[in-house]
Structure formats: structure tokens, C-alpha cells
C-alpha angles and dihedrals in degrees: 000000000000135000093242109145119239113204111227101174142343131204130191109243129172092334092310134074133262106210135185121207140183130197138175110253125212090193097057099023089227139089109273130198135215137176119220128187115203115197122218092267091059093049088053088059103259115130108240133194117254139214114217113212121198114201128214141245116324092008131122137200087279097059099077100045093046101040111026100065092219106133099079095061093035088058091050094047096042097242126145117218122217121190118174127196114269101234144359116283131213100015091136091223113161107256094019092119093065097025098200091328091295100102124250094304096078101113093126090203095265139105110258116226099188128081133278092021097047093073095066111000095090100129098151093054092046094051101039103034102031118016103042094045090048092050092051092046098047106032136049091263124125105230091196092063107057129146124196131213138150148166129250106319085010090053087055088050093049094051096044098043091048090053095041093052107045114204096009093103124042098199136026139196140149143198116222093331127191092248101182110024092170087066104044134070095245093053096041092054095044095044092048089054099040102032104023133243097298102104091196088079094051098071092070087070099041114099095207093050092044091051092048089057095055118115093205137006107291092199106035092173088062143259121249121213126175123196130181115223092211090057106129090211097052102095100040106029115020110046100183090171089070092056089045092054092047091051092049091051094056098034095251111157108235128178104201109180119193115200126202115225099016123119134197099276138097096271084068092047092048092050095059102027094101090055090053094048091050089048089056094042091056091056099036099039103020089238 
């Protein structure tokens, strides 16, 4: 199988196109899906930078383009938007339907090492070794200018993949990320299933632990994180204070904004999406 993109549908949107693709993945052994927004500049043939958005639990490649209200400003700034599906589909693995009680979107953006998940749950390899190279090869997207963001489980994925792959992404942000999955029920359950009971292996996928191990600030131009204070998952699952402390310890500039009245949903994401796109544009475009 190859990572060649198969166009499923395209929709005119703010002078650009919202597209949906599928491709056969060697990493997961299954067809995988991704949504890609191409701004007008890309349709005119100019390679543009892109922001990769990783969605959260129970979401799909359709969640971001339909709920986040990002295309208008992306068209204006000249940014492509890439939003992959959150987990393999149709593997017929026992327990897949509830995926650790999270719903089918519980890929956690890592490569599982434990059976039965290790055969198909290889999200990190799919994203980093297959999808992003294919997008840069086949579409007018500059693969050397990528930003990374995400929400909840996807915020965890954004932070950890950016730290695990130094230099691959030029800008980084997150919405209500799971900042310390080794120390929350969601992470403990997922990591036990995907990585096994040895907690020593878990830290390689924990943003706060990864940041604590940095010798210098990996994103000297700054990381942006937004968190709602009415988020019902804040106290037990998200722990942004642990990421904040880790960043302070290594001198990593972090703008962690805490917002009264906002919960964990996409009204929160919509509200601050423009700020995140402008954050990425400054670092990807110098504007």
C-alpha cells in the first residue's frame, strides 16, 4: 500500500477548497482519512504553509472543518489546514467499539506496542512517516513550514509529537490539552492498554515529562495554550499547571490563558481559533 491521496469530495469555501481524502496506510494496515483546506493562494499554485490540527476523543477528520470555524481566517492568511482522523477504523479488534470507554476516537497519537492494538493503532507512524510527506508531495503545501495544534486528546498529541520530533514543526499551540497523561485517568487507562503496565514507557508520551527533559527551549518563539475554567475535565484530567511548571523549568516561553466561563467544547475552540491561527502565521509566515 502507498500513501497516495484519494480525493473523496471537495467543497468551495472562502475562495479556497475544503477537501476530504482517503489513502491506504502501511502503518495502520487500514484506509485512513484526512480533511485538508486549501486557501486561494494554494489553488493558484503557490505552496503554502499548513497548520495541522489533531482532534480529540470521539472525533473524526470531519470535526475540525465543520465545528472550528477556521477556514475564513486561514484563507485570508494563506494557511492550509490539515486535520487527520483520530484513530484507525474497521480493524475488528475486540473492544474497538468502546476503545477504553472513550469512543472510537481514542488513538492518542502514538504507536501501540501491546496486542491487539499494536497491529493497527500506529497513529504516530501514520502521521509523521506517511500522511505529512504525502500531503507535501501531492498538494501545494510547503512541508518545511508546518504548525501543529489540537484539542483535548489532540492537544496532547500536538504537544507530544512536536517534542518527540524536533524541528519538524515550526509552531505549536493547543486547546485544553491533556498535559500529563501519566497522571490522569484517561491517560492511565489508554497507556496501560496501548503501551502496557510498565509506567517507565509512558513518559515518552507525556508532554510535561517530555518538556522537563529538554536542554533548551524547543519553541523559543513561544507556545500558546488556551484553557477554559468551566471545563469539567480540568481538575482531574488536563493538569495544565504541570506543563506550565515544566516550561518554566527549562525556559520555554508559554502563554497559558485561563478563561472564565468556557467549557471543553467547540464553542470554546471557535472563540479562540483566530488567535491560534495568527500565532501560527507569525511563526510560519513572519506576519
